[in-house]
C-alpha positions in Angstrom: 184.8 60.4 60.3 184.6 58.0 63.5 187.9 56.5 64.0 188.5 56.9 67.7 187.9 53.5 69.9 186.0 55.5 72.5 183.6 57.4 69.8 183.3 60.9 68.8 182.5 64.0 70.4 180.8 66.8 68.2 180.9 70.4 69.3 179.1 73.4 68.1 178.3 77.0 69.0 175.1 78.6 68.4 173.8 82.2 68.7 175.7 85.3 69.4 179.4 85.0 69.4 181.4 86.0 72.7 184.8 85.9 74.1 185.2 82.6 75.6 183.9 80.2 72.8 187.1 79.3 71.4 188.9 78.5 74.5 186.1 76.6 75.3 186.5 74.5 71.9 190.2 74.2 72.6 189.5 72.7 76.1 187.1 70.2 75.1 189.4 69.1 72.0 192.3 68.9 74.0 191.1 66.8 76.6 188.7 64.8 74.5 191.7 63.7 72.2 194.0 62.8 75.3 190.8 60.6 76.6 190.9 58.7 73.3 187.9 60.7 71.5 187.8 61.8 68.0 186.3 65.4 68.1 184.3 66.8 65.0 183.4 70.6 64.9 179.9 71.2 63.6 180.4 74.7 61.7 177.1 77.4 62.0 175.6 75.7 64.9 172.2 74.1 64.2 172.3 75.0 60.9 175.4 73.1 60.2 173.6 69.8 61.7 170.6 70.4 59.1 172.8 71.2 56.1 175.1 68.2 56.0 174.7 66.3 52.6 174.9 62.5 53.2 175.5 61.9 49.7 178.8 63.3 50.0 181.9 62.0 51.6 182.7 63.1 55.0 186.0 65.0 53.6 183.8 67.1 51.2 181.7 68.5 53.8 181.4 72.2 54.3 179.6 72.1 57.4 182.0 69.9 59.5 185.7 69.5 60.4 187.5 67.1 62.3 189.5 68.9 65.2 193.1 68.3 65.8 195.3 69.6 68.5 197.5 71.6 66.2 194.0 73.3 64.9 192.9 74.3 68.2 196.3 75.3 69.8 196.1 78.9 69.1 192.4 79.5 68.9 191.8 79.9 72.7 193.7 83.1 72.8 191.1 84.7 70.2 187.6 85.8 70.4 184.6 84.8 68.7 184.1 81.2 67.4 186.1 79.8 64.6 183.3 77.1 64.1 181.0 80.2 63.4 177.6 80.3 64.2 173.9 80.9 63.5 170.6 81.5 65.2 168.8 78.4 63.7 166.1 76.2 65.1 165.8 72.7 63.5 162.2 72.5 64.6 161.4 75.1 62.9 162.9 75.6 59.6 161.5 77.9 57.1 160.6 76.6 53.7 163.2 78.9 51.9 165.9 77.8 54.7 165.5 74.2 53.9 168.6 72.9 52.5 168.7 72.5 48.6 169.0 68.5 48.7 166.1 68.4 50.9 163.6 70.7 49.4 161.6 68.0 47.8 160.8 66.5 51.1 160.4 69.2 53.3 157.8 71.6 51.7 155.8 73.3 54.6 156.1 77.0 55.7 157.7 75.5 58.8 159.6 72.2 58.8 161.0 70.1 61.6 164.4 68.9 60.5 165.2 66.8 63.6 165.1 63.4 61.6 168.0 64.9 59.3 169.9 66.0 62.4 169.7 62.6 63.9 170.6 61.0 60.6 173.5 63.5 60.1 174.8 62.7 63.7 174.8 59.0 62.8 176.5 60.0 59.5 179.0 61.3 61.2 179.4 58.8 63.9 179.0 61.6 66.7 178.0 59.6 69.8 178.0 62.7 72.2 177.3 66.2 71.6 178.3 69.3 73.0 176.5 72.5 72.3 177.7 75.8 73.5 175.2 78.4 73.5 172.2 80.4 75.3 168.8 79.5 76.3 167.8 79.3 72.5 170.6 76.9 71.3 170.6 74.7 74.5 166.4 74.6 74.2 167.2 72.4 71.2 169.9 70.4 73.0 167.0 69.7 75.6 164.8 68.4 72.9 167.7 66.2 71.4 168.2 64.8 75.0 164.8 63.7 75.5 164.7 61.6 72.3 167.9 59.9 73.4 170.7 61.6 72.1 173.6 62.0 74.7 174.1 65.7 75.4 176.3 67.7 77.6 175.8 71.7 77.5 178.0 74.6 78.3 176.2 77.7 79.0 177.1 81.0 76.9 175.5 84.6 77.0 176.6 88.2 77.7 173.3 88.3 79.4 174.3 85.9 82.1 170.6 85.1 81.9 170.7 81.1 81.7 168.9 79.2 84.6 171.0 76.9 86.6 174.2 78.6 86.5 175.4 81.9 88.1 177.9 82.6 85.4 177.9 82.0 81.9 180.7 82.4 79.2 181.1 86.2 77.8 179.7 87.8 80.6 183.0 89.0 82.2 184.1 90.5 79.1 181.0 92.1 78.5 181.0 93.8 81.9 184.7 94.8 81.7 184.2 96.5 78.2 181.0 98.4 79.2 183.1 99.5 82.1 186.0 100.5 79.9 183.9 102.2 77.4 181.6 104.1 79.5 184.2 105.6 81.3 185.8 106.7 78.1 182.5 108.2 77.3 182.6 110.5 80.4 185.2 112.8 78.7 182.6 113.7 75.9 179.7 114.0 78.5 181.7 116.2 80.9 183.1 118.4 78.3 179.8 119.4 77.1 177.8 118.8 80.4 175.2 116.5 79.1 173.5 113.4 79.9 175.0 110.1 78.9 172.7 107.4 77.8 174.5 104.1 77.2 172.5 101.3 75.9 173.7 97.8 76.5 172.5 94.0 75.9 169.8 92.5 78.2 166.5 91.5 76.3 164.7 89.8 79.4 167.5 90.5 82.0 169.1 93.1 83.4 172.5 91.7 84.7 174.7 93.5 81.9 173.4 96.7 83.0 173.3 96.6 86.7 176.4 94.7 87.3 178.6 97.7 85.4 176.5 100.1 87.5 177.0 98.3 90.7 180.8 98.8 89.7 180.4 102.3 89.2 180.0 102.8 85.3 176.6 104.7 85.9 175.0 107.0 88.2 171.5 105.0 87.2 170.2 102.0 85.2 167.0 100.7 84.0 166.3 97.0 83.4 163.8 94.6 81.8 162.4 93.4 85.0 161.2 97.2 86.2 159.3 99.3 83.8 160.7 102.9 84.5 159.1 106.3 84.8 160.8 108.6 82.3 159.9 111.7 84.4 161.3 110.4 87.6 164.6 109.2 85.5 165.0 112.5 84.3 164.9 113.9 87.9 167.2 111.7 89.2 169.6 112.3 86.4 169.3 116.3 87.0 170.1 115.8 90.4 173.0 113.6 89.7 174.4 116.2 87.3 173.9 119.1 89.6 175.9 117.3 92.3 178.8 116.4 90.1 181.6 118.7 89.6 181.9 118.2 86.0 178.3 118.7 85.8 177.0 115.5 83.8 175.6 112.2 84.8 175.1 108.8 83.3 172.4 106.0 82.8 172.9 102.5 81.3 169.8 101.3 79.7 169.4 97.8 79.0 168.0 96.9 75.4 165.0 95.2 76.9 164.0 98.2 79.3 160.5 99.7 79.0 159.0 102.8 80.1 155.9 102.3 82.2 153.4 103.4 79.6 154.7 100.9 77.1 153.6 97.3 76.7 156.2 96.0 74.5 160.0 96.4 73.8 161.7 98.8 71.4 162.9 96.8 68.1 165.3 97.7 65.5 163.2 95.6 63.0 160.1 93.5 62.8 161.8 90.4 61.2 162.1 87.1 63.5 165.1 85.0 63.9 164.6 80.8 64.1 163.4 81.0 67.6 160.8 83.8 67.0 162.7 86.8 68.7 162.8 90.3 66.8 166.0 92.2 67.0 166.1 94.7 69.6 167.4 98.0 69.8 166.7 101.8 70.0 165.4 102.1 73.9 168.6 104.3 74.4 167.3 106.8 71.9 164.1 106.6 73.4 165.2 107.3 76.6 167.1 110.5 75.4 164.2 111.8 73.8 162.3 111.6 76.9 165.5 113.1 79.0 165.9 116.0 76.8 162.2 116.9 76.7 161.5 116.6 80.4 165.0 118.2 81.7 163.5 121.8 81.4 161.0 121.1 84.1 163.8 120.3 86.6 166.7 122.5 85.3 165.1 126.0 85.7 163.4 125.7 82.2 166.7 125.1 80.3 167.2 121.8 78.3 169.8 119.6 78.8 171.5 117.9 75.6 171.9 114.2 75.4 174.9 111.9 74.3 173.4 108.6 73.5 175.6 105.5 72.6 174.6 102.0 71.9 177.5 100.0 72.8 176.4 96.9 70.8 179.0 94.5 69.2 181.9 96.4 70.9 181.3 94.4 74.3 181.3 91.2 72.3 184.1 91.3 70.1 187.5 90.9 70.7 189.9 88.3 72.9 188.3 87.0 76.0 189.1 88.6 79.3 191.0 86.6 82.4 187.7 85.3 83.7 186.4 84.1 80.6 189.7 82.5 79.6 189.8 80.5 82.8 186.1 79.8 83.1 185.9 78.3 79.5 188.8 76.0 80.4 187.1 74.7 83.4 183.9 74.2 81.6 185.3 72.5 78.8 187.3 70.3 81.2 183.9 69.8 83.3 182.1 68.6 80.4 184.6 66.0 79.6 184.2 64.7 83.5 180.3 64.2 83.1 181.1 62.3 79.5 183.7 60.4 81.4 181.0 59.6 84.3 178.4 59.0 81.6 176.3 61.9 83.1 174.2 62.9 80.0 171.6 65.4 79.9 173.6 67.8 82.0 174.8 71.5 81.8 178.2 72.5 83.4 177.6 75.8 85.6 178.9 77.7 88.3 177.1 77.9 91.3 178.1 80.2 94.5 181.4 80.0 93.4 182.0 76.4 92.7 181.8 74.3 89.4 178.9 71.9 89.1 176.5 70.5 86.7 172.7 70.7 86.5 170.1 68.6 84.4 169.9 70.6 81.2 165.9 70.7 81.4 166.5 73.5 83.6 167.3 75.6 80.7 163.5 75.1 79.4 161.8 74.8 82.8 162.4 78.3 84.3 164.0 81.7 83.7 166.5 83.7 85.3 166.2 87.1 86.1 167.2 89.9 88.0 165.6 89.6 91.7 164.4 93.2 91.8 163.6 92.9 95.6 167.2 91.8 96.3 169.3 93.9 93.9 167.5 96.9 92.4 166.1 100.0 94.1 163.0 101.1 92.4 162.8 104.2 93.5 166.4 105.3 92.6 166.9 103.3 89.6 170.2 101.9 90.9 171.4 98.8 92.4 171.2 98.1 96.2 174.2 97.8 97.8 173.0 95.6 100.7 173.5 92.0 101.9 176.7 91.1 100.2 177.9 88.7 103.1 177.8 85.1 101.4 177.3 86.3 97.9 179.4 84.5 95.3 181.9 87.0 93.2 179.1 87.9 90.5 176.7 89.1 93.7 173.6 87.8 92.0 172.9 84.2 91.9 170.5 82.1 89.9 168.9 81.2 93.2 
């Protein structure tokens, strides 16, 4: 597939989909072709790079396609990823997930298919790889960089928790939708004078709950970085309810939040993905149960009913907002700037409002969490509204 004089750039998307992926693919493709490169889209993330069958001709492959200007012209207006995605870790491929044409060679319970990835990159003529993803997807990009593959990465995740960057693709649309949907739900909460509990994404980091709360979407929020006391939360929400002329109150709950008496998060199932993560979900219902049971203590013996809503995929579906459309364009072009400068092993980023890049291995060398001491009121379970001077647009930096 390599017909370009300057080489071939491979691009893939891994992990959960977010608005902003397709505009990034478009930006990379348009700029790369103009600079003299071919561009190959790898379908289904890292899964695509282990499923390439080298016994087939390139045009017969199901997991890759040569990208053209005409192909990507319209996709930038849409959400999701037209290359599709997966949560695949090529270092730990379960026996039943090994591609059929490789089953005789890889027979362990867990198999490292990195040798196949390297052979497939060579087979496709890919000289530079651009993975777009979260910390799991990019951690394998770090691995490839460490063994000699030329990698430039683009950060993506609604949780906004990739270290080294203040902003990740998908975060603005997530925040925008969260605020919109919570405000819509207020009509139900107010009509019935109830608590409104809204569960949002955020496995380890609470940015996707704290920023919407800071923007007025909730009276309170609980985040993974600080265990909450259900009784204290109930009292605060009862007080908020009584002060509200419409007699209701709202709390945003990160999916990774934990009550103080629990040692683990709340999971939807015990099944794990390729990176060892169980699917989170259900903490909103746990909080709702606590609130209803404890509310009589602070409400003259009367129980308060609860509306419990998990926003889930609603905040990651549909078209990107203005910020994700602009940042994805900039990230894609910044990736090509790095390639032109032969600065590989880098991740494009936004830091303090400026586009930059950082060493890719920052993804695996540290974590990015809400700095509770700076941004979270642990007594009131709400954002701290202080020290805004000199902060970037999204307030909470990667520090």
